[in-house]
N, C-alpha and C positions, 0 to 999 in steps of 0.2 A: 446453443444446445436446446432443443425442445424436450423438456423432461417427460412429456406424455409419450413422445415417440421412443424415447430411451426405454421406458417401462412397458411400451407396447400396449397402452391403454387409451381409450377415447378421452377427449378433452373434458367431457362432463362426468368423468369417473369420480367416485367418492374417495375420500381419504382412506377408507377401509380397503377399497379396491386397489388403490395405489400401494398401500402397505402390503397386501397379499402379493402383488406383482413384484414389489421390491424384495420381499423375502425369497420368492422363487428364484429371481435372477441373482440375488446376492449369494444364495446357496450354490448356484451353478457356477458363478465366476469367482468365488472366494479363492484368493491365492493359496491358502492353506490346503485347499482341495484340488490344487493343480490348475486353477482358473487363471484368467488374465487379470492382472492387478489393475490395469488401466480401465478395462471395462467395468470392473468392480467399483472403481472410484466414480465412474460416470453414473452408474446405477444408484449409488448412494447419494450423490449430489442431486440427481433428478428427483428422488423421493423427498429429500429435504426441501427442495424448491417447491414441490407441490404441497407439501405439508405446511410450509410457511405461507404459501399463497392462500390456502384454505383457511388458515388461522387469521388472515388479515394482513400479514406482512407482504408488502409489494416487492416483486422482483421483475426485472426486465428479461423477457424471453426473446430469443433470437427468432428470425423469420423461418418460413417453411423450408428454406434451403438446408437448415440443420437436420431436418428429417432425412433428406436425401444424403447428406454427408454422413450421417450415422449409419444408415443402411449400406451405403457404398463402402464404408470402412469396416464395419463389423459383421453385417449380415452375409456379405459375400465371402466365401471361403478364401483365406489368404494362404499362399504357398509358404511352407516353412522355410526359414533361412538355411542356406547351404554355403559351403566353402568349396571353391573349385580351383585346383592348382595343376600344374604339369610337373612331371618328374621323369628322369631317365633311369633305366636299369640295365644290368648286364644280361647276356643270354642265360647265364647261370641263374640269376634272380628270377627271370621269366619262367624258366623250366622248373626249377626246384622250389622256389618260394622261400619263405623265412622272414626274419625281421628286417625291416628297412627303415632307416632314419630319414625323415622328410623335413625340410625347412619350410616354415610358413612365412608368407609375405608380411611385412611390418603392419599393413593395414588390417590384418587378421589377428593381430596380437602384438606382443612386445617384439621389439627388434631382435632378430636372431633367435626366435623361438623354434624349437625342434620337437617333433613327436616321433614315436616309433609305432609303425603299423606292421601287421602280419600279412605278407604277400601270400596268395593262395597257391601259387605255382600254376604251370600250364597256362601262362598268360600270353596273349597275342600282342604283337606290336600295335601301338596306338589304342589299346583297350582302356576303357574307363572303369575303374573299380570304385565302389561306394564303401566307405568305412563309417557305419552308422554311429552317430553321437560320439565322435572321436575328439572333437575340439570343443570343450566346454558345453557338451550336450548337443552340438550341431553336427549334422552329417557332413562328412568330408568326401568330395569326389576328386579322384586323381586320374589324369590321363597319363599313361605310362608309354614312353618311347623306348624301344629296345635298341641298345647300342652294340653293334658288332665290334669285335676286337681281332687281334692277330691269330687267335686260336679257335674262336667260335663265331659262327654267323647263324642268323635265323631268317628264314624266308617263308612266310606263311606258317604252316604247321610243321615244316621240315627244319631240322637243325644240321649244321655243317661243321664238322671237326677238321681243322687244318692239320694235317699230319706230315711231318718232314721225314723223308726216307732217303737213305744214301742211294745215289744213282746206280752204283754198282749192284746193290741189292735189287733194284728194279730190273736190272738186266738179267740177273740169274734167278730171280724169284726169292721170296723170303716169307717169314711169318713174324708179325709184330703184335705187341700188346697195346690196345687202344684204351685209354682211360675215358670213361663217360663223365657226364656232368655230376652224377651222384657218386663219383669216386670209385666206381666199379671198373674192373678191367675185363676186356674180352679179347680173344685171339682172332686176328684177321690174317688170312692167307693172301699173299700178294703173288700172283703168277709171274713167271718170267716174261720179260719184255713188256712190262707194264709202263705205259707212257706217263709222263708228268701231267698233273692236273686231272688225272683219272678220278672219277667219283665212284666210290664203292658203297653200295646201299646196304644198310642194316635195317630191315623192315620193323616198323612198330616202335622205334626208339625216339620218335619225335614228340611233339606236343600232343596231349590228349584233350579232346574237347570236354570241358568240365560239365556241360549240359548233356552230352551224349558220349559216354565212355567208348562206344564202338567206333567213333571217329577219331583217328589219330594219325599223326604224321610219321615220317621216317627220319632216320639219321643217315647222313652221308659222310664218309671219310674222304676228304679231298687230298690226294697224294701230291705233295710238293717235293720235287727232286732236289737233293743237296749234294754238293761236291764233297768227296772225301778230303780230309785234312792232309793226308799224305798218300802218295802213290809210289809204290816200289818200282825199281828199274825193271824188274822182271815183268810186272804188269804193264808197264809202258811199252815194253818190247812186244808183248802179246797183242796189245791194242793196236800198235803200229803195224804189226803183221796182218791183223784182220783188216785194217783199213787199206793196206796195199793190195790185198787180194780182191778187193771189191772191183 
């Protein structure tokens, strides 16, 4: 370590000059004022070395490479430490948001350490969210993967509700109540002779772009036909009659 480089003073500087430089840097880097403790120790040691040298005490100073090493380490801005992890969420988590428990890898803390974060809602698949100073004052970056299930799917800004409907109701037409992700219900009219796997669009009920509220997706109700549990003999006869007349 070259003490003159640490204090940013010339080699022929006086003890008084070194003292002034030390006070200035010590005040800037003091840990009690939010400074870097390691730099504070470097500054303090540099001043002590110069003071001892001026008073006649001999110390061995390192070569000029120390000047380069110091500036390379401290003068150049260092990126703050961050933690980056991946996590999976449901379609409901992505759209509605709310509390989410995340597990941290062992190398970021104790084994099986968990934290709770607040999801913002209206999150897209593979989106990275920053939770500032979440883990011991360190920013946490999480890449979220949205996992579809048997009831809900998400594709881009659009969400898909898988809705089972009796095939007989699809033949004659019906009205059903559809439950949305926020637990609201809405009436959906299904016309007669609706085919299985028909997608019925509900405009503006998909994801909303958090940066531009005017941009939003849609919700689609995907009709899945189900067979009735029982079929009366009368109905069978009617169906058979219709088939025979074709």
